[in-house]
All heavy atoms as TSV, in Angstrom:
chain	resi	resn	atom	element	x	y	z
A	1	MET	N	N	-3.812	-8.937	-12.171
A	1	MET	CA	C	-4.590	-7.723	-11.962
A	1	MET	C	C	-5.126	-7.658	-10.532
A	1	MET	O	O	-5.256	-6.576	-9.984
A	1	MET	CB	C	-5.751	-7.656	-12.954
A	1	MET	CG	C	-5.354	-7.270	-14.365
A	1	MET	SD	S	-4.456	-5.716	-14.492
A	1	MET	CE	C	-5.643	-4.538	-13.961
A	2	GLN	N	N	-5.426	-8.822	-9.968
A	2	GLN	CA	C	-5.962	-8.839	-8.603
A	2	GLN	C	C	-4.931	-8.286	-7.615
A	2	GLN	O	O	-5.276	-7.499	-6.729
A	2	GLN	CB	C	-6.380	-10.249	-8.215
A	2	GLN	CG	C	-6.988	-10.331	-6.835
A	2	GLN	CD	C	-7.403	-11.743	-6.474
A	2	GLN	OE1	O	-7.177	-12.676	-7.231
A	2	GLN	NE2	N	-7.990	-11.897	-5.317
A	3	THR	N	N	-3.682	-8.673	-7.772
A	3	THR	CA	C	-2.628	-8.182	-6.879
A	3	THR	C	C	-2.470	-6.671	-7.014
A	3	THR	O	O	-2.322	-5.963	-6.016
A	3	THR	CB	C	-1.295	-8.879	-7.201
A	3	THR	OG1	O	-1.464	-10.287	-7.055
A	3	THR	CG2	C	-0.186	-8.408	-6.280
A	4	ILE	N	N	-2.537	-6.160	-8.229
A	4	ILE	CA	C	-2.417	-4.720	-8.455
A	4	ILE	C	C	-3.577	-3.979	-7.798
A	4	ILE	O	O	-3.386	-2.959	-7.126
A	4	ILE	CB	C	-2.344	-4.419	-9.959
A	4	ILE	CG1	C	-1.047	-4.981	-10.534
A	4	ILE	CG2	C	-2.450	-2.922	-10.220
A	4	ILE	CD1	C	-0.981	-4.978	-12.033
A	5	ASN	N	N	-4.794	-4.493	-7.960
A	5	ASN	CA	C	-5.967	-3.860	-7.344
A	5	ASN	C	C	-5.882	-3.876	-5.824
A	5	ASN	O	O	-6.244	-2.892	-5.162
A	5	ASN	CB	C	-7.248	-4.533	-7.821
A	5	ASN	CG	C	-7.555	-4.207	-9.268
A	5	ASN	OD1	O	-7.170	-3.165	-9.770
A	5	ASN	ND2	N	-8.229	-5.121	-9.943
A	6	ILE	N	N	-5.414	-4.977	-5.260
A	6	ILE	CA	C	-5.266	-5.060	-3.800
A	6	ILE	C	C	-4.223	-4.062	-3.325
A	6	ILE	O	O	-4.402	-3.409	-2.288
A	6	ILE	CB	C	-4.926	-6.505	-3.372
A	6	ILE	CG1	C	-6.143	-7.395	-3.578
A	6	ILE	CG2	C	-4.453	-6.553	-1.924
A	6	ILE	CD1	C	-5.899	-8.861	-3.369
A	7	ASN	N	N	-3.133	-3.913	-4.083
A	7	ASN	CA	C	-2.107	-2.924	-3.722
A	7	ASN	C	C	-2.673	-1.513	-3.720
A	7	ASN	O	O	-2.353	-0.710	-2.839
A	7	ASN	CB	C	-0.928	-3.005	-4.688
A	7	ASN	CG	C	-0.015	-4.170	-4.389
A	7	ASN	OD1	O	0.000	-4.681	-3.278
A	7	ASN	ND2	N	0.746	-4.591	-5.368
A	8	ILE	N	N	-3.500	-1.200	-4.699
A	8	ILE	CA	C	-4.111	0.130	-4.750
A	8	ILE	C	C	-5.025	0.338	-3.550
A	8	ILE	O	O	-5.015	1.399	-2.915
A	8	ILE	CB	C	-4.871	0.321	-6.079
A	8	ILE	CG1	C	-3.878	0.392	-7.242
A	8	ILE	CG2	C	-5.748	1.571	-6.040
A	8	ILE	CD1	C	-4.517	0.355	-8.604
A	9	ILE	N	N	-5.813	-0.664	-3.207
A	9	ILE	CA	C	-6.718	-0.567	-2.059
A	9	ILE	C	C	-5.936	-0.395	-0.760
A	9	ILE	O	O	-6.288	0.442	0.083
A	9	ILE	CB	C	-7.643	-1.803	-1.996
A	9	ILE	CG1	C	-8.625	-1.764	-3.170
A	9	ILE	CG2	C	-8.375	-1.872	-0.666
A	9	ILE	CD1	C	-9.399	-3.051	-3.358
A	10	ILE	N	N	-4.857	-1.152	-0.589
A	10	ILE	CA	C	-4.033	-1.038	0.614
A	10	ILE	C	C	-3.454	0.372	0.719
A	10	ILE	O	O	-3.531	1.021	1.770
A	10	ILE	CB	C	-2.897	-2.083	0.612
A	10	ILE	CG1	C	-3.445	-3.486	0.822
A	10	ILE	CG2	C	-1.864	-1.769	1.697
A	10	ILE	CD1	C	-2.425	-4.588	0.609
A	11	SER	N	N	-2.894	0.848	-0.376
A	11	SER	CA	C	-2.254	2.163	-0.377
A	11	SER	C	C	-3.255	3.278	-0.098
A	11	SER	O	O	-3.030	4.134	0.774
A	11	SER	CB	C	-1.573	2.389	-1.717
A	11	SER	OG	O	-1.009	3.659	-1.779
A	12	LEU	N	N	-4.363	3.283	-0.825
A	12	LEU	CA	C	-5.366	4.331	-0.629
A	12	LEU	C	C	-6.007	4.256	0.756
A	12	LEU	O	O	-6.250	5.284	1.393
A	12	LEU	CB	C	-6.434	4.247	-1.712
A	12	LEU	CG	C	-5.999	4.661	-3.115
A	12	LEU	CD1	C	-7.137	4.424	-4.104
A	12	LEU	CD2	C	-5.560	6.103	-3.136
A	13	GLY	N	N	-6.290	3.050	1.207
A	13	GLY	CA	C	-6.907	2.878	2.525
A	13	GLY	C	C	-6.012	3.379	3.647
A	13	GLY	O	O	-6.455	4.112	4.542
A	14	LEU	N	N	-4.740	3.002	3.590
A	14	LEU	CA	C	-3.802	3.419	4.624
A	14	LEU	C	C	-3.609	4.932	4.611
A	14	LEU	O	O	-3.600	5.579	5.666
A	14	LEU	CB	C	-2.461	2.706	4.426
A	14	LEU	CG	C	-1.432	2.881	5.522
A	14	LEU	CD1	C	-1.953	2.322	6.838
A	14	LEU	CD2	C	-0.139	2.210	5.136
A	15	ASN	N	N	-3.490	5.510	3.423
A	15	ASN	CA	C	-3.317	6.959	3.331
A	15	ASN	C	C	-4.580	7.696	3.772
A	15	ASN	O	O	-4.487	8.741	4.431
A	15	ASN	CB	C	-2.926	7.366	1.912
A	15	ASN	CG	C	-1.490	7.037	1.605
A	15	ASN	OD1	O	-0.639	7.054	2.480
A	15	ASN	ND2	N	-1.214	6.727	0.356
A	16	PHE	N	N	-5.748	7.172	3.448
A	16	PHE	CA	C	-6.998	7.803	3.871
A	16	PHE	C	C	-7.116	7.798	5.390
A	16	PHE	O	O	-7.469	8.818	6.002
A	16	PHE	CB	C	-8.190	7.085	3.231
A	16	PHE	CG	C	-9.506	7.710	3.533
A	16	PHE	CD1	C	-9.865	8.923	2.974
A	16	PHE	CD2	C	-10.403	7.087	4.394
A	16	PHE	CE1	C	-11.088	9.510	3.259
A	16	PHE	CE2	C	-11.626	7.657	4.689
A	16	PHE	CZ	C	-11.967	8.868	4.117
A	17	ILE	N	N	-6.792	6.682	6.013
A	17	ILE	CA	C	-6.836	6.594	7.474
A	17	ILE	C	C	-5.826	7.559	8.101
A	17	ILE	O	O	-6.129	8.243	9.088
A	17	ILE	CB	C	-6.582	5.142	7.939
A	17	ILE	CG1	C	-7.765	4.257	7.551
A	17	ILE	CG2	C	-6.334	5.069	9.439
A	17	ILE	CD1	C	-7.526	2.772	7.721
A	18	ALA	N	N	-4.628	7.640	7.501
A	18	ALA	CA	C	-3.606	8.550	8.024
A	18	ALA	C	C	-4.059	10.001	7.904
A	18	ALA	O	O	-3.806	10.815	8.808
A	18	ALA	CB	C	-2.289	8.332	7.280
A	19	ILE	N	N	-4.720	10.347	6.812
A	19	ILE	CA	C	-5.207	11.721	6.633
A	19	ILE	C	C	-6.255	12.055	7.696
A	19	ILE	O	O	-6.231	13.136	8.301
A	19	ILE	CB	C	-5.774	11.913	5.213
A	19	ILE	CG1	C	-4.639	11.920	4.196
A	19	ILE	CG2	C	-6.587	13.202	5.109
A	19	ILE	CD1	C	-5.106	11.854	2.755
A	20	ILE	N	N	-7.169	11.132	7.940
A	20	ILE	CA	C	-8.201	11.353	8.968
A	20	ILE	C	C	-7.544	11.544	10.346
A	20	ILE	O	O	-7.904	12.468	11.089
A	20	ILE	CB	C	-9.187	10.158	9.014
A	20	ILE	CG1	C	-9.866	9.972	7.685
A	20	ILE	CG2	C	-10.167	10.300	10.165
A	20	ILE	CD1	C	-11.096	10.792	7.461
A	21	LEU	N	N	-6.587	10.682	10.679
A	21	LEU	CA	C	-5.916	10.793	11.975
A	21	LEU	C	C	-5.122	12.099	12.082
A	21	LEU	O	O	-5.070	12.708	13.154
A	21	LEU	CB	C	-4.997	9.586	12.207
A	21	LEU	CG	C	-5.703	8.242	12.397
A	21	LEU	CD1	C	-4.687	7.113	12.501
A	21	LEU	CD2	C	-6.601	8.269	13.630
A	22	ALA	N	N	-4.534	12.532	10.985
A	22	ALA	CA	C	-3.799	13.794	11.003
A	22	ALA	C	C	-4.749	14.973	11.188
A	22	ALA	O	O	-4.439	15.931	11.904
A	22	ALA	CB	C	-3.004	13.946	9.709
A	23	MET	N	N	-5.913	14.920	10.551
A	23	MET	CA	C	-6.898	15.995	10.710
A	23	MET	C	C	-7.414	16.068	12.145
A	23	MET	O	O	-7.731	17.159	12.639
A	23	MET	CB	C	-8.065	15.786	9.743
A	23	MET	CG	C	-7.693	16.091	8.321
A	23	MET	SD	S	-8.942	15.758	7.042
A	23	MET	CE	C	-10.481	15.743	7.856
A	24	LEU	N	N	-7.489	14.940	12.814
A	24	LEU	CA	C	-7.949	14.912	14.202
A	24	LEU	C	C	-6.842	15.268	15.193
A	24	LEU	O	O	-7.087	15.371	16.387
A	24	LEU	CB	C	-8.511	13.525	14.537
A	24	LEU	CG	C	-9.775	13.118	13.770
A	24	LEU	CD1	C	-10.140	11.670	14.074
A	24	LEU	CD2	C	-10.923	14.050	14.102
A	25	GLY	N	N	-5.615	15.412	14.684
A	25	GLY	CA	C	-4.498	15.766	15.547
A	25	GLY	C	C	-3.855	14.584	16.233
A	25	GLY	O	O	-3.009	14.765	17.114
A	26	ILE	N	N	-4.227	13.391	15.851
A	26	ILE	CA	C	-3.677	12.190	16.478
A	26	ILE	C	C	-2.334	11.814	15.864
A	26	ILE	O	O	-1.448	11.303	16.544
A	26	ILE	CB	C	-4.682	11.022	16.345
A	26	ILE	CG1	C	-5.963	11.368	17.088
A	26	ILE	CG2	C	-4.091	9.718	16.840
A	26	ILE	CD1	C	-7.101	10.404	16.863
A	27	LEU	N	N	-2.178	12.111	14.587
A	27	LEU	CA	C	-0.985	11.708	13.841
A	27	LEU	C	C	-0.162	12.954	13.503
A	27	LEU	O	O	-0.646	13.852	12.814
A	27	LEU	CB	C	-1.433	10.998	12.555
A	27	LEU	CG	C	-0.420	10.173	11.795
A	27	LEU	CD1	C	0.040	8.991	12.636
A	27	LEU	CD2	C	-1.043	9.662	10.512
A	28	ASP	N	N	1.062	13.000	14.029
A	28	ASP	CA	C	1.918	14.144	13.698
A	28	ASP	C	C	2.646	13.891	12.370
A	28	ASP	O	O	2.615	12.779	11.848
A	28	ASP	CB	C	2.900	14.427	14.838
A	28	ASP	CG	C	3.861	13.283	15.108
A	28	ASP	OD1	O	3.663	12.198	14.542
A	28	ASP	OD2	O	4.815	13.490	15.877
A	29	PRO	N	N	3.270	14.912	11.795
A	29	PRO	CA	C	3.874	14.762	10.466
A	29	PRO	C	C	4.945	13.677	10.369
A	29	PRO	O	O	5.020	12.965	9.363
A	29	PRO	CB	C	4.485	16.138	10.188
A	29	PRO	CG	C	3.679	17.081	11.000
A	29	PRO	CD	C	3.301	16.316	12.232
A	30	ILE	N	N	5.763	13.520	11.393
A	30	ILE	CA	C	6.823	12.515	11.340
A	30	ILE	C	C	6.225	11.117	11.349
A	30	ILE	O	O	6.613	10.245	10.562
A	30	ILE	CB	C	7.814	12.701	12.505
A	30	ILE	CG1	C	8.554	14.018	12.313
A	30	ILE	CG2	C	8.780	11.536	12.588
A	30	ILE	CD1	C	9.459	14.400	13.454
A	31	THR	N	N	5.247	10.894	12.200
A	31	THR	CA	C	4.585	9.596	12.239
A	31	THR	C	C	3.827	9.342	10.946
A	31	THR	O	O	3.799	8.216	10.438
A	31	THR	CB	C	3.625	9.502	13.441
A	31	THR	OG1	O	4.323	9.884	14.622
A	31	THR	CG2	C	3.089	8.108	13.615
A	32	GLY	N	N	3.233	10.389	10.386
A	32	GLY	CA	C	2.546	10.255	9.110
A	32	GLY	C	C	3.491	9.815	7.996
A	32	GLY	O	O	3.144	8.994	7.157
A	33	ALA	N	N	4.687	10.385	7.993
A	33	ALA	CA	C	5.687	9.990	7.000
A	33	ALA	C	C	6.096	8.532	7.190
A	33	ALA	O	O	6.267	7.788	6.216
A	33	ALA	CB	C	6.902	10.895	7.101
A	34	LEU	N	N	6.229	8.112	8.435
A	34	LEU	CA	C	6.578	6.707	8.705
A	34	LEU	C	C	5.463	5.767	8.273
A	34	LEU	O	O	5.718	4.703	7.702
A	34	LEU	CB	C	6.889	6.517	10.190
A	34	LEU	CG	C	8.175	7.168	10.685
A	34	LEU	CD1	C	8.289	7.025	12.200
A	34	LEU	CD2	C	9.385	6.577	10.000
A	35	VAL	N	N	4.219	6.155	8.524
A	35	VAL	CA	C	3.078	5.336	8.099
A	35	VAL	C	C	3.059	5.211	6.581
A	35	VAL	O	O	2.823	4.124	6.040
A	35	VAL	CB	C	1.748	5.924	8.628
A	35	VAL	CG1	C	0.544	5.272	7.972
A	35	VAL	CG2	C	1.670	5.777	10.141
A	36	HIS	N	N	3.327	6.307	5.899
A	36	HIS	CA	C	3.362	6.275	4.435
A	36	HIS	C	C	4.456	5.330	3.933
A	36	HIS	O	O	4.230	4.546	3.007
A	36	HIS	CB	C	3.585	7.686	3.892
A	36	HIS	CG	C	3.653	7.742	2.409
A	36	HIS	ND1	N	2.534	7.617	1.610
A	36	HIS	CD2	C	4.700	7.884	1.568
A	36	HIS	CE1	C	2.900	7.686	0.352
A	36	HIS	NE2	N	4.218	7.847	0.295
A	37	ASN	N	N	5.629	5.390	4.540
A	37	ASN	CA	C	6.719	4.509	4.132
A	37	ASN	C	C	6.426	3.053	4.433
A	37	ASN	O	O	6.756	2.169	3.630
A	37	ASN	CB	C	8.028	4.936	4.796
A	37	ASN	CG	C	8.550	6.233	4.230
A	37	ASN	OD1	O	8.257	6.588	3.097
A	37	ASN	ND2	N	9.316	6.963	5.026
A	38	VAL	N	N	5.802	2.780	5.567
A	38	VAL	CA	C	5.419	1.405	5.900
A	38	VAL	C	C	4.412	0.881	4.882
A	38	VAL	O	O	4.492	-0.258	4.430
A	38	VAL	CB	C	4.858	1.310	7.342
A	38	VAL	CG1	C	4.177	-0.015	7.596
A	38	VAL	CG2	C	5.971	1.549	8.345
A	39	GLY	N	N	3.474	1.732	4.479
A	39	GLY	CA	C	2.506	1.343	3.454
A	39	GLY	C	C	3.181	1.013	2.136
A	39	GLY	O	O	2.822	0.049	1.459
A	40	SER	N	N	4.175	1.808	1.775
A	40	SER	CA	C	4.910	1.548	0.544
A	40	SER	C	C	5.646	0.215	0.611
A	40	SER	O	O	5.662	-0.546	-0.359
A	40	SER	CB	C	5.911	2.671	0.272
A	40	SER	OG	O	5.242	3.885	0.076
A	41	VAL	N	N	6.238	-0.074	1.744
A	41	VAL	CA	C	6.946	-1.344	1.916
A	41	VAL	C	C	5.967	-2.510	1.833
A	41	VAL	O	O	6.252	-3.540	1.205
A	41	VAL	CB	C	7.728	-1.356	3.250
A	41	VAL	CG1	C	8.260	-2.742	3.565
A	41	VAL	CG2	C	8.866	-0.354	3.199
A	42	LEU	N	N	4.793	-2.376	2.439
A	42	LEU	CA	C	3.793	-3.440	2.368
A	42	LEU	C	C	3.363	-3.711	0.928
A	42	LEU	O	O	3.233	-4.876	0.518
A	42	LEU	CB	C	2.555	-3.072	3.202
A	42	LEU	CG	C	2.699	-3.141	4.708
A	42	LEU	CD1	C	1.431	-2.615	5.379
A	42	LEU	CD2	C	2.982	-4.550	5.157
A	43	VAL	N	N	3.173	-2.659	0.159
A	43	VAL	CA	C	2.770	-2.814	-1.232
A	43	VAL	C	C	3.876	-3.506	-2.038
A	43	VAL	O	O	3.606	-4.390	-2.838
A	43	VAL	CB	C	2.397	-1.446	-1.844
A	43	VAL	CG1	C	2.299	-1.521	-3.353
A	43	VAL	CG2	C	1.089	-0.948	-1.249
A	44	VAL	N	N	5.119	-3.134	-1.796
A	44	VAL	CA	C	6.236	-3.758	-2.518
A	44	VAL	C	C	6.363	-5.232	-2.139
A	44	VAL	O	O	6.568	-6.090	-3.006
A	44	VAL	CB	C	7.554	-2.997	-2.244
A	44	VAL	CG1	C	8.750	-3.774	-2.753
A	44	VAL	CG2	C	7.507	-1.622	-2.875
A	45	ILE	N	N	6.207	-5.537	-0.868
A	45	ILE	CA	C	6.290	-6.936	-0.435
A	45	ILE	C	C	5.159	-7.745	-1.049
A	45	ILE	O	O	5.371	-8.862	-1.552
A	45	ILE	CB	C	6.272	-7.029	1.106
A	45	ILE	CG1	C	7.586	-6.497	1.669
A	45	ILE	CG2	C	6.031	-8.469	1.567
A	45	ILE	CD1	C	7.600	-6.355	3.169
A	46	TYR	N	N	3.949	-7.197	-1.038
A	46	TYR	CA	C	2.822	-7.917	-1.628
A	46	TYR	C	C	2.994	-8.056	-3.144
A	46	TYR	O	O	2.601	-9.064	-3.728
A	46	TYR	CB	C	1.501	-7.218	-1.289
A	46	TYR	CG	C	0.295	-8.070	-1.580
A	46	TYR	CD1	C	0.007	-9.189	-0.796
A	46	TYR	CD2	C	-0.541	-7.792	-2.645
A	46	TYR	CE1	C	-1.084	-9.985	-1.063
A	46	TYR	CE2	C	-1.631	-8.586	-2.926
A	46	TYR	CZ	C	-1.898	-9.675	-2.135
A	46	TYR	OH	O	-2.983	-10.472	-2.416
A	47	SER	N	N	3.614	-7.063	-3.762
A	47	SER	CA	C	3.863	-7.123	-5.205
A	47	SER	C	C	4.856	-8.218	-5.564
A	47	SER	O	O	4.871	-8.710	-6.689
A	47	SER	CB	C	4.387	-5.798	-5.721
A	47	SER	OG	O	3.411	-4.807	-5.598
A	48	SER	N	N	5.693	-8.593	-4.620
A	48	SER	CA	C	6.668	-9.644	-4.901
A	48	SER	C	C	5.996	-10.976	-5.211
A	48	SER	O	O	6.622	-11.873	-5.789
A	48	SER	CB	C	7.646	-9.798	-3.735
A	48	SER	OG	O	6.987	-10.324	-2.604
A	49	LEU	N	N	4.710	-11.105	-4.878
A	49	LEU	CA	C	3.975	-12.319	-5.247
A	49	LEU	C	C	3.877	-12.467	-6.758
A	49	LEU	O	O	3.746	-13.578	-7.274
A	49	LEU	CB	C	2.565	-12.294	-4.651
A	49	LEU	CG	C	2.466	-12.358	-3.133
A	49	LEU	CD1	C	1.021	-12.191	-2.699
A	49	LEU	CD2	C	3.018	-13.674	-2.621
A	50	LEU	N	N	3.965	-11.350	-7.475
A	50	LEU	CA	C	3.897	-11.407	-8.933
A	50	LEU	C	C	5.131	-12.082	-9.538
A	50	LEU	O	O	5.088	-12.517	-10.685
A	50	LEU	CB	C	3.743	-9.998	-9.514
A	50	LEU	CG	C	2.421	-9.306	-9.207
A	50	LEU	CD1	C	2.464	-7.869	-9.687
A	50	LEU	CD2	C	1.266	-10.044	-9.832
A	51	LEU	N	N	6.213	-12.173	-8.783
A	51	LEU	CA	C	7.407	-12.834	-9.287
A	51	LEU	C	C	7.181	-14.333	-9.484
A	51	LEU	O	O	7.858	-14.956	-10.287
A	51	LEU	CB	C	8.590	-12.602	-8.345
A	51	LEU	CG	C	9.058	-11.157	-8.216
A	51	LEU	CD1	C	10.117	-11.047	-7.133
A	51	LEU	CD2	C	9.587	-10.651	-9.542
A	52	LYS	N	N	6.223	-14.918	-8.738
A	52	LYS	CA	C	5.910	-16.337	-8.869
A	52	LYS	C	C	4.951	-16.609	-10.019
A	52	LYS	O	O	4.768	-17.743	-10.417
A	52	LYS	CB	C	5.271	-16.857	-7.578
A	52	LYS	CG	C	6.192	-16.855	-6.406
A	52	LYS	CD	C	5.473	-17.423	-5.199
A	52	LYS	CE	C	6.364	-17.435	-3.989
A	52	LYS	NZ	N	5.680	-17.980	-2.823
A	53	TRP	N	N	4.335	-15.551	-10.569
A	53	TRP	CA	C	3.329	-15.697	-11.607
A	53	TRP	C	C	3.958	-16.163	-12.899
A	53	TRP	O	O	4.985	-15.657	-13.319
A	53	TRP	CB	C	2.614	-14.375	-11.816
A	53	TRP	CG	C	1.516	-14.433	-12.832
A	53	TRP	CD1	C	0.293	-14.974	-12.648
A	53	TRP	CD2	C	1.564	-13.930	-14.158
A	53	TRP	NE1	N	-0.436	-14.839	-13.791
A	53	TRP	CE2	C	0.311	-14.197	-14.747
A	53	TRP	CE3	C	2.515	-13.285	-14.916
A	53	TRP	CZ2	C	0.011	-13.861	-16.045
A	53	TRP	CZ3	C	2.211	-12.939	-16.210
A	53	TRP	CH2	C	0.965	-13.228	-16.760
A	54	LYS	N	N	3.335	-17.148	-13.524
A	54	LYS	CA	C	3.807	-17.638	-14.798
A	54	LYS	C	C	2.692	-17.498	-15.819
A	54	LYS	O	O	1.544	-17.813	-15.536
A	54	LYS	CB	C	4.226	-19.098	-14.694
A	54	LYS	CG	C	5.358	-19.320	-13.720
A	54	LYS	CD	C	6.120	-20.555	-14.088
A	54	LYS	CE	C	7.120	-20.929	-13.059
A	54	LYS	NZ	N	8.237	-20.134	-12.887
A	55	SER	N	N	3.043	-17.037	-16.983
A	55	SER	CA	C	2.056	-16.838	-18.041
A	55	SER	C	C	1.644	-18.189	-18.598
A	55	SER	O	O	2.466	-18.959	-19.060
A	55	SER	CB	C	2.635	-15.963	-19.149
A	55	SER	OG	O	1.723	-15.860	-20.194
A	56	GLY	N	N	0.358	-18.444	-18.567
A	56	GLY	CA	C	-0.154	-19.681	-19.135
A	56	GLY	C	C	-0.808	-19.438	-20.485
A	56	GLY	O	O	-1.278	-20.351	-21.126
A	57	GLY	N	N	-0.813	-18.198	-20.911
A	57	GLY	CA	C	-1.499	-17.825	-22.151
A	57	GLY	C	C	-0.537	-17.719	-23.319
A	57	GLY	O	O	0.372	-18.523	-23.493
A	58	ILE	N	N	-0.744	-16.686	-24.089
A	58	ILE	CA	C	0.043	-16.467	-25.307
A	58	ILE	C	C	1.485	-16.138	-24.945
A	58	ILE	O	O	1.752	-15.331	-24.067
A	58	ILE	CB	C	-0.588	-15.322	-26.137
A	58	ILE	CG1	C	-2.023	-15.681	-26.497
A	58	ILE	CG2	C	0.239	-15.019	-27.358
A	58	ILE	CD1	C	-2.796	-14.556	-27.124
A	59	SER	N	N	2.436	-16.737	-25.641
A	59	SER	CA	C	3.850	-16.512	-25.350
A	59	SER	C	C	4.330	-15.218	-25.950
A	59	SER	O	O	4.118	-14.895	-27.039
A	59	SER	CB	C	4.708	-17.623	-25.920
A	59	SER	OG	O	4.225	-18.869	-25.558
């Protein structure tokens, strides 16, 4: 659950920052799309840590 929560925080935080920068005119639409895709890749890479997780509880 911790990894999932961190992924949500990363995704929302990055998108919130991108929205603020776009509103200020610093981030154009193409760069915004790239930032969004980079955020998605980061979340997927961080999610790969769940592949090492082994259930120690009920089978």
